[in-house]
N, C-alpha and C positions, 0 to 999 in steps of 0.2 A: 433574841431567837434562841430557837431549842438547841441544845447540844448532842450533836449524836452520840447514840449507845456504844457505837463500835467504830473505830477507824481504823483501817486496814491498808498497808502500804502494800501491794502483791506484784509480782513479776510473773509472766507467762515466758518460758523458755520454749526452743524448740521441741526439747525432749518433753516439757510439760504437756504441749500440743500433741505429740506422738501418743502419749499416755492417755490422754482424752479421747484421740480417735480410737483406741482399743476399747476403752470404758463404752464410749457411743456404740461401737460395734456389737460387743458383745455382752456387756451389763445392761445397758439401757434396753436392748431389745432381748428379752430374756428367752424368746422361744428361737433364737438364732442357732444355738447349738442343737438343741432337740431336732428341729426341721433340718437341719443339715444331717443328723443323724438318720433320720428316717429317710431322706433321700437317698443318701447312701446306701441303707440297709434295701431299700426297693432295687437299685441298682446292682446289689451284691446278688439279689434273690436270683435276677436275670442272669448275670454271669454264671452263678453257680447251679443252674438248671440243667440237668443231664437225663435225657429219657424220660421227661414228664416228672422227674424227682428232683429234690434240692440235696446236693452233696453238701452235709454239713461241714467239713474242715473248709471246703471252698467258700462256702457260704462267709465264715469268721474271718477268713483270711482277707477275702474280698472285701467284706465289709469295713475292715480294720483300714485297708487300703484307700478306698474311696473316701472313707469320712476323714482320713489323715490329707488326702487329695484337696476334697473340698474345705477344709479349715485353710491349707496352704493356699489354695486361691484367693480365699476372704484376704489372709495376711498379705499377700502381695497387692492386692488391691488397695489396703490400707497404706502399706508402705508407701504406695504411688501417689496416693492423695496427700501424705505426708510432705513426700519429697516436692512434688508440684507445688504446694502451699509454700514451703520453705523459699524455693528457687523463685517465685512470684511475689515473695511479699517485698514491697518498694515503700509500704509506709512506715517500716519499724515496730510493726505491733510486738513482736518477739522481743523480749529484754527490757521493755520499755516501763516504768513504773506506773502501776495504776493506783490511783487512793480511791477505797472505797468506803463511804460512811454510811452507817447504818442507823436510822432514826427509827422512832416507833411504826410512822406509816410509810416509809419511802427508803429507797437506797439511792445515794446519789455518786456518782461515777465520774472520776477525774482523770484525764491521762494528760500531763504538760507536754510530752514530746509529740503526741499525737494531735494537742491542740483540741480536746474533745472534752465534752461534760453532755451527763446524761442523767437523768432522773427518773425513777421506775417505782412505782407503787407496788407492793408486795402481791396485789391481786392483779397486776399485770404480767406477772410471772407465770408460765405456763407450767412448769415443772421445778422441782427442786431434786437434786440427786446428790447422796453422799458417797464418797468411795473412801478407800484407806487414806489417801493423800489430799482428796479434794472435795470440796463442796462445788456442785456444778449447777449455776443456774441457767435453766432453759427459758429464752425469751419467747420462742417460738419451737415449734417441733424441731426445726432445723437449725436454730441459732442460738450460742449457749455461751456464757460467760463462766469462767475459771477462776476459784478462788482458793490457792494454795494454804492448806491446813498449817503449815511450817510458817505461814506468814501472820497467824493470827495468834495473839500474846495468850489468850484465857480459852483455850480450844471450848472446854466443857461449859462455862458461861455463854459462849458465843452459840454454840449447838444447841443449848436451851432456849435462847433468844430466837434463834433462825426457824427452829422446829415449831415455837409457837406461833409464828406467823403462816404457817401453812398447816392445814389440817389434814394428816395423811400424806 
């Protein structure tokens, strides 16, 4: 039987999940922040309109306020989702060790605590994302698996290997 190229024992803590939610919200969707900025600008133009003219100081102040308010609303939504997931986690997903075995043509995932095993071919993975601390494997648009970089023995060799499996 073929030996895996990499074997990684990884854990996802509650804090890792929180970071993932922020990455998924702000980094995966690169239009999020500019779109919030445009919506805030449109709102501030309406607010700063006086006698058919836009008052520039009022426009700037209201735009900053509305932009911060919009970002605050997104942060509150992320924090509520995080709290709900932590509160309802009855399966022990967090803090359980997952063993990921990377072969030339597939990944095998095992988690003893959850009594689960899965196999994925690289072409079944929707998208691979990298952040400062994680590799994020999106199985679908809304389902992802997190791999902490600090759990990988040789980051550069792993990165070269995994990037070779995904064109772009």
